BASE-432851 format. One line per field, with one value per residue (C-alpha): residue number from 1; residue in three letters; chain; x, y, z. Coordinates in pm, 1 decimal, decimal comma. Example, Ala and Ser with C-alpha at 12.3 -4.5 7.8 and 13.67 -1.06 7.14 Angstrom:
2
i <- c(1  2)
aa <- c(ALA  SER)
ch <- c(A  A)
east <- c(1230,0  1367,0)
north <- c(-450,0  -106,0)
up <- c(780,0  714,0)
***
This chain:
266
i <- c(1  2  3  4  5  6  7  8  9  10  11  12  13  14  15  16  17  18  19  20  21  22  23  24  25  26  27  28  29  30  31  32  33  34  35  36  37  38  39  40  41  42  43  44  45  46  47  48  49  50  51  52  53  54  55  56  57  58  59  60  61  62  63  64  65  66  67  68  69  70  71  72  73  74  75  76  77  78  79  80  81  82  83  84  85  86  87  88  89  90  91  92  93  94  95  96  97  98  99  100  101  102  103  104  105  106  107  108  109  110  111  112  113  114  115  116  117  118  119  120  121  122  123  124  125  126  127  128  129  130  131  132  133  134  135  136  137  138  139  140  141  142  143  144  145  146  147  148  149  150  151  152  153  154  155  156  157  158  159  160  161  162  163  164  165  166  167  168  169  170  171  172  173  174  175  176  177  178  179  180  181  182  183  184  185  186  187  188  189  190  191  192  193  194  195  196  197  198  199  200  201  202  203  204  205  206  207  208  209  210  211  212  213  214  215  216  217  218  219  220  221  222  223  224  225  226  227  228  229  230  231  232  233  234  235  236  237  238  239  240  241  242  243  244  245  246  247  248  249  250  251  252  253  254  255  256  257  258  259  260  261  262  263  264  265  266)
aa <- c(UNK  UNK  UNK  UNK  UNK  UNK  UNK  UNK  UNK  UNK  UNK  UNK  UNK  UNK  UNK  UNK  UNK  UNK  UNK  UNK  UNK  UNK  UNK  UNK  UNK  UNK  UNK  UNK  UNK  UNK  UNK  UNK  UNK  UNK  UNK  UNK  UNK  UNK  UNK  UNK  UNK  UNK  UNK  UNK  UNK  UNK  UNK  UNK  UNK  UNK  UNK  UNK  UNK  UNK  UNK  UNK  UNK  UNK  UNK  UNK  UNK  UNK  UNK  UNK  UNK  UNK  UNK  UNK  UNK  UNK  UNK  UNK  UNK  UNK  UNK  UNK  UNK  UNK  UNK  UNK  UNK  UNK  UNK  UNK  UNK  UNK  UNK  UNK  UNK  UNK  UNK  UNK  UNK  UNK  UNK  UNK  UNK  UNK  UNK  UNK  UNK  UNK  UNK  UNK  UNK  UNK  UNK  UNK  UNK  UNK  UNK  UNK  UNK  UNK  UNK  UNK  UNK  UNK  UNK  UNK  UNK  UNK  UNK  UNK  UNK  UNK  UNK  UNK  UNK  UNK  UNK  UNK  UNK  UNK  UNK  UNK  UNK  UNK  UNK  UNK  UNK  UNK  UNK  UNK  UNK  UNK  UNK  UNK  UNK  UNK  UNK  UNK  UNK  UNK  UNK  UNK  UNK  UNK  UNK  UNK  UNK  UNK  UNK  UNK  UNK  UNK  UNK  UNK  UNK  UNK  UNK  UNK  UNK  UNK  UNK  UNK  UNK  UNK  UNK  UNK  UNK  UNK  UNK  UNK  UNK  UNK  UNK  UNK  UNK  UNK  UNK  UNK  UNK  UNK  UNK  UNK  UNK  UNK  UNK  UNK  UNK  UNK  UNK  UNK  UNK  UNK  UNK  UNK  UNK  UNK  UNK  UNK  UNK  UNK  UNK  UNK  UNK  UNK  UNK  UNK  UNK  UNK  UNK  UNK  UNK  UNK  UNK  UNK  UNK  UNK  UNK  UNK  UNK  UNK  UNK  UNK  UNK  UNK  UNK  UNK  UNK  UNK  UNK  UNK  UNK  UNK  UNK  UNK  UNK  UNK  UNK  UNK  UNK  UNK  UNK  UNK  UNK  UNK  UNK  UNK  UNK  UNK  UNK  UNK  UNK  UNK)
ch <- c(A  A  A  A  A  A  A  A  A  A  A  A  A  A  A  A  A  A  A  A  A  A  A  A  A  A  A  A  A  A  A  A  A  A  A  A  A  A  A  A  A  A  A  A  A  A  A  A  A  A  A  A  A  A  A  A  A  A  A  A  A  A  A  A  A  A  A  A  A  A  A  A  A  A  A  A  A  A  A  A  A  A  A  A  A  A  A  A  A  A  A  A  A  A  A  A  A  A  A  A  A  A  A  A  A  A  A  A  A  A  A  A  A  A  A  A  A  A  A  A  A  A  A  A  A  A  A  A  A  A  A  A  A  A  A  A  A  A  A  A  A  A  A  A  A  A  A  A  A  A  A  A  A  A  A  A  A  A  A  A  A  A  A  A  A  A  A  A  A  A  A  A  A  A  A  A  A  A  A  A  A  A  A  A  A  A  A  A  A  A  A  A  A  A  A  A  A  A  A  A  A  A  A  A  A  A  A  A  A  A  A  A  A  A  A  A  A  A  A  A  A  A  A  A  A  A  A  A  A  A  A  A  A  A  A  A  A  A  A  A  A  A  A  A  A  A  A  A  A  A  A  A  A  A  A  A  A  A  A  A  A  A  A  A  A  A)
east <- c(1201,4  905,8  578,5  647,1  994,1  863,5  600,8  869,7  1083,3  787,8  700,4  1061,0  1064,7  739,0  785,5  1130,2  1010,6  1011,7  1381,8  1498,7  1684,4  1427,3  1657,4  1738,3  1384,7  1282,9  1601,1  1548,9  1187,7  1284,6  1548,7  1300,6  1027,0  1259,5  1301,9  932,0  685,8  418,8  142,8  317,9  374,6  15,7  -123,5  72,1  112,1  -190,7  -69,3  276,4  129,9  -85,9  206,5  438,5  172,1  134,4  504,6  474,6  615,7  337,1  97,9  183,1  500,9  459,4  425,3  728,5  959,9  843,2  1036,3  1370,6  1385,7  1340,9  1573,7  1298,3  1087,3  791,1  677,8  447,8  230,1  102,6  -110,7  -243,9  -547,0  -546,1  -763,0  -756,7  -929,9  -876,2  -682,7  -497,9  -557,9  -270,3  -176,2  -303,1  -399,1  -405,0  -760,1  -704,1  -413,6  -397,2  -108,8  -93,2  166,5  298,2  499,2  831,0  843,7  491,2  399,1  61,2  -115,9  -85,9  -232,9  -407,3  -399,5  -669,8  -798,3  -959,3  -820,0  -995,1  -850,3  -813,9  -699,3  -965,4  -1212,4  -1476,5  -1400,9  -1448,1  -1679,1  -1370,7  -1202,3  -1507,7  -1548,9  -1181,0  -1135,3  -1486,1  -1439,5  -1745,9  -1762,9  -1912,9  -1611,6  -1370,4  -1589,8  -1507,8  -1210,6  -873,7  -626,7  -308,4  -110,9  -346,8  -337,5  43,4  40,1  -189,1  37,2  324,8  115,9  21,8  385,7  484,2  200,3  300,5  664,2  782,9  980,5  1204,5  1556,3  1601,1  1294,4  1365,2  1071,1  1027,2  738,3  623,9  438,7  325,2  556,7  759,5  484,4  342,5  660,9  882,0  625,3  288,9  369,8  683,5  515,8  207,3  413,1  630,4  320,3  175,2  506,7  504,5  807,9  837,7  924,2  1243,0  1057,7  883,6  1217,9  1304,3  1079,0  1041,4  880,1  681,1  696,8  1077,0  1070,8  829,3  1044,7  1352,8  1163,5  970,5  1187,0  917,1  796,3  429,5  310,8  -39,0  79,3  -121,2  -338,1  -33,0  131,1  -180,5  -213,3  153,3  120,2  -225,6  -382,0  -736,9  -760,2  -892,2  -1161,2  -1177,5  -881,3  -781,9  -926,9  -627,6  -703,7  -787,7  -469,2  -274,3  -432,8  -331,1  24,8  42,0  -91,2  163,4  446,0  340,6  332,7  677,1  819,6  687,3  871,6  1193,5  1221,5  1403,7  1274,4  1527,5  1501,1  1469,3  1458,3  1777,1  1867,2  1745,3)
north <- c(-3594,4  -3811,0  -3666,4  -3816,6  -3669,6  -3342,3  -3332,3  -3397,8  -3113,2  -2873,0  -2988,7  -2936,3  -2586,3  -2466,9  -2625,5  -2465,4  -2125,7  -1971,9  -2053,2  -1997,4  -1667,7  -1435,2  -1301,0  -1654,2  -1792,0  -1686,0  -1839,8  -2164,9  -2175,0  -2116,3  -2390,1  -2639,7  -2543,6  -2578,0  -2947,9  -3022,1  -3137,9  -2875,6  -3090,2  -3114,7  -2740,4  -2660,5  -2908,4  -2774,7  -2402,3  -2302,7  -2508,6  -2353,4  -2005,3  -2047,8  -2184,4  -1903,2  -1647,2  -1795,4  -1726,0  -1368,7  -1422,5  -1240,6  -1330,7  -1592,4  -1757,1  -1581,6  -1241,7  -1305,3  -1412,6  -1186,5  -874,8  -795,8  -699,3  -334,3  -129,5  -63,6  -288,5  -52,1  236,1  491,1  637,7  984,2  1242,6  1552,9  1756,9  2117,0  2427,9  2609,9  2866,6  3081,4  3297,5  3079,3  3140,6  3170,9  2987,0  2660,7  2402,0  2024,5  1888,0  1522,3  1313,9  960,2  711,0  360,3  117,6  -78,5  -396,7  -367,2  -740,7  -795,7  -433,1  -496,7  -255,9  -378,3  -91,6  243,8  570,4  815,7  1124,1  1453,6  1767,3  2078,9  2393,7  2681,8  2986,2  2945,4  2706,1  2746,7  2544,3  2728,2  2594,9  2554,7  2336,3  2113,1  2076,9  1989,6  1748,5  1619,9  1719,5  1894,4  2114,1  1842,4  1617,3  1862,1  2030,1  1895,6  1691,0  1695,8  1977,6  1914,4  1887,0  1615,9  1430,9  1435,6  1284,9  1007,0  949,6  895,3  650,0  463,8  454,6  304,7  48,8  -60,9  -109,8  169,2  350,7  47,1  151,6  -188,0  -131,4  69,3  274,3  586,3  808,8  822,5  1120,6  1230,8  1531,4  1716,1  1954,3  1742,8  1704,6  1982,7  2263,7  2183,8  2003,3  2199,2  2526,8  2466,2  2330,7  2641,7  2864,1  2678,3  2642,2  2261,1  2035,1  1814,4  1452,9  1323,4  1048,9  1319,7  1460,2  1202,3  1070,2  931,5  1155,1  910,3  1142,6  1121,9  745,5  703,0  919,0  711,1  389,2  494,2  766,3  1034,9  1299,2  1264,9  1624,7  1541,4  1334,0  1025,4  1045,9  1030,2  755,2  538,9  595,2  515,3  187,1  98,7  116,0  214,6  524,8  439,3  660,1  1034,5  1266,6  1487,6  1255,7  1201,8  839,4  754,2  922,0  709,1  394,8  502,9  572,3  227,2  61,9  243,4  146,3  -218,1  -218,2  -57,9  -300,2  -596,8  -454,6  -469,3  -106,6  -43,5  262,3  504,5  820,8  1128,0  1405,1  1575,8  1538,0  1827,5)
up <- c(-78,1  23,6  151,8  494,4  524,3  385,4  658,2  917,5  785,3  800,1  1150,0  1261,3  1116,0  1267,8  1610,1  1635,6  1515,9  1862,1  1913,8  1556,1  1489,4  1338,2  1067,3  944,3  951,7  596,6  448,1  634,2  525,2  162,3  178,9  319,7  77,1  -222,6  -136,6  -105,8  -369,3  -438,4  -288,4  46,8  66,9  -29,0  220,3  515,2  438,0  646,2  942,7  926,5  892,0  1201,9  1401,3  1295,2  1377,0  1725,6  1779,4  1657,1  1309,3  1129,8  853,1  590,3  466,4  133,7  300,1  518,5  236,9  -45,2  52,7  218,9  587,9  676,8  897,6  1151,7  1370,4  1335,8  1116,3  1281,2  1008,5  1096,2  915,5  1091,7  995,5  1115,6  1127,3  794,5  577,5  267,4  325,1  577,1  947,9  1196,8  1399,5  1258,4  1518,9  1495,9  1509,3  1412,6  1545,5  1396,2  1412,1  1264,6  1401,2  1102,9  1160,2  975,5  897,4  769,6  679,0  843,2  1080,2  1439,8  1639,8  1594,9  1789,8  1683,1  1862,2  1769,1  1930,5  2062,0  1899,1  2145,2  1947,2  1677,7  1844,1  1570,1  1255,8  928,0  655,5  434,1  698,7  738,7  362,4  317,2  609,1  677,1  1042,3  1184,8  1494,5  1712,6  1649,5  1818,1  2080,1  2425,1  2300,0  2482,2  2422,3  2223,6  2547,8  2674,2  2342,2  2338,5  2688,6  2561,8  2261,3  2503,0  2706,2  2386,4  2274,0  2610,9  2603,8  2252,3  2357,8  2128,7  2400,8  2455,9  2339,7  2172,2  1951,4  1635,7  1513,1  1302,2  1199,2  837,1  688,7  343,2  319,0  581,3  696,2  981,6  1187,6  1050,0  1054,6  1214,0  1539,1  1639,8  1541,4  1753,1  2043,1  2032,9  2032,0  2333,0  2516,5  2495,8  2453,0  2143,6  2224,2  2063,0  1875,2  1668,6  1552,0  1286,2  1014,2  664,9  403,7  190,4  -110,5  -106,2  -51,7  -342,5  -569,8  -481,4  -553,7  -864,3  -1016,4  -1024,3  -778,6  -670,1  -719,3  -597,0  -302,1  -216,0  -527,6  -756,5  -551,5  -556,4  -931,1  -992,5  -801,8  -941,1  -594,8  -505,4  -286,6  60,0  214,1  153,6  86,2  380,7  642,0  868,2  952,4  588,3  467,4  715,9  570,8  220,7  336,4  496,9  180,1  -38,0  198,5  194,0  -185,6  -213,9  44,7  -152,0  -452,4  -251,5  -139,0  191,5  379,0  523,8  731,8  509,3  770,6  878,7  1249,0  1465,8)
***
């Protein structure tokens, strides 16, 4: 294949990207690239990447073709922080509510929802809670109630197109506590409904154990260690934990792991 014809093939591929079936695009790209001399591919990879990105096809060619497609369009990474003490206080109340919207094709973060929540049963945070989570009293005082935050989550979900029935998304948590225990328990205590999209999720610990063959007893710390990843931020910061979850998911996806729902239907 000559450089000129190679350039033409690349041009044809990236100008037709908007009309090309999304699920066939990586295969077509690989077929074209296999026919090209290395110099041609290197010279035009950045152009192709920018063109594909302009049509919504994500980051780079390498990122797009390096792992198999996931079952979901988006993963919604969630990690609550809640009021706590030793011995444990009851009921616990959510005080940090972060969600990262992870693109299922690129495994990159596309959008963030992050709010602190005013606790009402035990409005004063304990020293233990602040030491564990890094959340101080001034970060929750005057913040919206859980009901108000849940309303804003729903607005964010709608704005991000996640309520469209044709868009497949699922929450991802580090363990089952967030969506099996914490949210439904507090909603029941306050007499609030739980939206259906919170009723199915992926437990990252289970996914990791399926992929790596060992159970991460210490959660994110063990998973980062097992994958040779640097821990992001501080442990027990909800938003930082979400970033670690997203990073672990991206690494597992690049290794070929396909994420599946682990929760049982309600």
